[in-house]
SERO-4910 file (N, C-alpha, C, O; in steps of 0.05 Angstrom, whole numbers):
BEGIN
 pado doro    nc1    nc2    nc3   cac1   cac2   cac3    cc1    cc2    cc3    oc1    oc2    oc3
  Met    A     15    383    608     19    372    581     11    343    581     21    328    598
  Pro    A     -5    334    562    -13    306    561     10    287    556     29    294    542
  Lys    A      9    263    567     30    244    563     28    232    535      6    226    525
  Arg    A     50    229    521     51    218    494     45    188    495     55    174    512
  Arg    A     28    180    476     20    151    474     39    136    456     47    146    435
  Tyr    A     47    113    464     64     95    448     49     69    443     31     62    458
  Leu    A     56     56    421     45     30    415     69     11    410     84     15    391
  His    A     72     -9    427     93    -28    425     81    -54    413     63    -66    424
  Leu    A     92    -62    390     81    -85    376    102   -107    375    126   -102    372
  Ser    A     92   -132    377    109   -155    373    113   -158    343     99   -145    327
  Asp    A    131   -176    335    134   -180    306    109   -192    293    103   -185    270
  Val    A     95   -209    308     70   -221    298     49   -199    294     35   -198    274
  Gln    A     46   -182    314     26   -160    312     33   -141    289     15   -133    274
  Arg    A     58   -135    287     67   -116    265     61   -129    238     51   -115    220
  Ser    A     67   -154    234     62   -167    208     32   -169    203     24   -167    180
  Glu    A     16   -174    224    -13   -176    220    -24   -149    211    -40   -147    193
  Leu    A    -15   -127    225    -25   -100    217    -15    -93    189    -30    -80    174
  Asp    A      9   -101    182     19    -95    155      4   -110    134     -2    -99    113
  Arg    A     -4   -135    139    -20   -150    120    -47   -137    117    -58   -135     95
  Ile    A    -59   -128    139    -85   -115    138    -83    -89    122   -100    -83    105
  Arg    A    -62    -74    126    -57    -49    112    -55    -53     82    -63    -36     66
  Arg    A    -43    -76     74    -39    -81     46    -63    -94     31    -69    -86      9
  Val    A    -76   -113     44    -95   -130     29   -123   -132     40   -140   -146     28
  Asp    A   -130   -119     62   -157   -122     73   -177   -110     53   -172    -89     42
  Pro    A   -200   -123     49   -220   -112     30   -234    -87     39   -245    -72     23
  Lys    A   -233    -81     65   -247    -58     76   -227    -34     77   -207    -36     91
  Pro    A   -234    -12     64   -216     11     65   -211     22     93   -189     31     99
  Tyr    A   -232     22    110   -229     33    137   -209     16    153   -195     27    170
  Met    A   -208    -10    148   -189    -27    162   -160    -21    153   -142    -21    169
  Arg    A   -157    -17    127   -130    -10    117   -121     17    128    -97     19    136
  Glu    A   -139     36    131   -132     62    142   -124     59    171   -104     71    180
  Arg    A   -140     45    187   -134     42    215   -108     27    220    -93     35    238
  Ala    A   -103      6    205    -78     -9    208    -54      9    201    -34      8    215
  Ala    A    -56     25    179    -35     43    172    -29     63    193     -6     70    199
  Ala    A    -50     74    205    -47     94    226    -33     82    251    -15     94    262
  Leu    A    -41     58    258    -29     45    281      1     38    276     17     40    294
  Leu    A      7     30    252     35     25    245     52     50    246     75     49    255
  Arg    A     41     72    237     56     98    239     60    105    268     82    116    275
  Ile    A     41    101    286     44    107    314     65     88    326     82     97    342
  Ala    A     65     63    318     84     43    328    113     50    318    132     43    331
  Asn    A    115     64    296    141     72    285    152     97    298    173    107    291
  Gly    A    137    109    317    147    131    332    134    158    327    140    177    341
  Glu    A    115    159    308    101    185    304     80    188    326     69    169    337
  Ser    A     74    213    332     54    218    352     26    214    339     22    218    315
  Ala    A      7    205    356    -20    201    346    -32    227    335    -47    227    316
  His    A    -25    249    348    -35    275    340    -25    282    312    -40    291    295
  Ala    A      1    277    307     12    283    280      1    264    259     -5    273    237
  Val    A     -4    239    266    -16    221    246    -44    230    240    -53    229    217
  Ala    A    -59    238    260    -86    247    256    -87    272    237   -104    274    220
  Arg    A    -69    290    242    -70    315    226    -59    312    198    -70    324    179
  Ser    A    -39    295    194    -29    292    167    -47    274    151    -47    274    126
  Gly    A    -63    258    164    -82    241    151    -71    216    139    -50    217    126
  Val    A    -84    195    143    -76    170    130    -92    168    105    -81    167     83
  Leu    A   -119    168    108   -136    169     84   -146    198     82   -147    209     60
  Lys    A   -153    210    104   -161    238    106   -155    247    134   -154    231    152
  Pro    A   -152    273    138   -146    283    165   -169    276    184   -192    277    177
  Arg    A   -161    269    208   -180    261    229   -175    277    254   -154    289    258
  Ser    A   -194    276    272   -190    288    299   -171    269    314   -173    245    312
  Pro    A   -153    280    330   -135    263    345   -150    244    364   -141    222    369
  Asp    A   -173    253    374   -189    235    392   -197    210    378   -199    189    390
  Val    A   -202    211    352   -209    187    336   -186    167    337   -191    143    341
  Leu    A   -162    176    332   -139    158    333   -134    147    360   -126    124    363
  Tyr    A   -139    163    381   -135    153    408   -156    131    414   -150    112    428
  Arg    A   -180    134    403   -200    112    407   -192     87    392   -195     65    403
  Trp    A   -181     90    368   -171     67    353   -149     53    369   -148     29    371
  Leu    A   -131     69    380   -109     59    395   -119     44    420   -109     22    426
  Asp    A   -138     56    435   -149     43    459   -162     17    452   -158     -3    465
  Arg    A   -178     17    430   -193     -8    423   -173    -29    413   -178    -53    419
  Tyr    A   -152    -22    399   -132    -41    390   -118    -53    414   -114    -78    415
  Glu    A   -110    -37    433    -96    -47    457   -114    -65    474   -104    -84    486
  Ala    A   -140    -59    474   -159    -75    491   -167   -101    476   -169   -122    489
  Glu    A   -173   -100    450   -185   -122    436   -169   -133    413   -177   -154    401
  Gly    A   -147   -121    406   -132   -130    383   -145   -121    357   -159   -101    356
  Val    A   -141   -136    336   -151   -129    309   -182   -128    309   -193   -111    295
  Ala    A   -194   -145    325   -224   -145    326   -234   -118    335   -257   -110    328
  Gly    A   -219   -103    351   -228    -77    361   -228    -55    339   -239    -34    343
  Leu    A   -215    -61    317   -214    -41    296   -238    -42    277   -243    -23    262
  Arg    A   -252    -64    278   -276    -67    261   -299    -50    270   -301    -44    294
  Ile    A   -315    -41    251   -339    -26    258   -359    -45    271   -364    -67    260
  Arg    A   -370    -38    293   -387    -55    308   -415    -55    296   -424    -34    285
  Pro    A   -430    -77    299   -457    -78    289   -475    -58    303   -471    -52    327
  Gly    A   -493    -47    288   -512    -27    300   -503      2    296   -517     20    303
  Arg    A   -479      6    285   -468     33    281   -479     43    254   -486     27    237
  Gly    A   -481     69    251   -489     80    225   -519     87    224   -533     85    244
  Arg    A   -526     97    201   -554    106    197   -573     83    197   -568     62    185
  Lys    A   -596     87    210   -617     66    211   -635     70    187   -638     92    177
  Pro    A   -649     48    178   -667     51    156   -690     70    162   -700     70    185
  Ala    A   -699     84    142   -721    103    145   -748     89    149   -765     99    164
  Phe    A   -751     66    136   -776     51    138   -770     22    145   -750     11    135
  Ser    A   -786     11    162   -781    -17    169   -793    -35    147   -813    -28    135
  Pro    A   -780    -57    142   -790    -75    120   -816    -88    126   -826   -103    109
***
């Protein structure tokens, strides 16, 4: 059986994630912050993924968010440059 993942946040980290969840202009950042806060409050990442924050996700997606947050902090939650669909025609 896989080991359950926990997220321990300091008061500063918790307030930063809560601020992002409430007022960040990017919807994906609000979703990721809300998911991490739910994990920090004791819910399993698998349950958060299935019940959906914005929409249901694969549990592996939440584990990646968790890994990136633990390694890089809030900067790890942002979409990295170069991701997504490339233009069909070069300018």
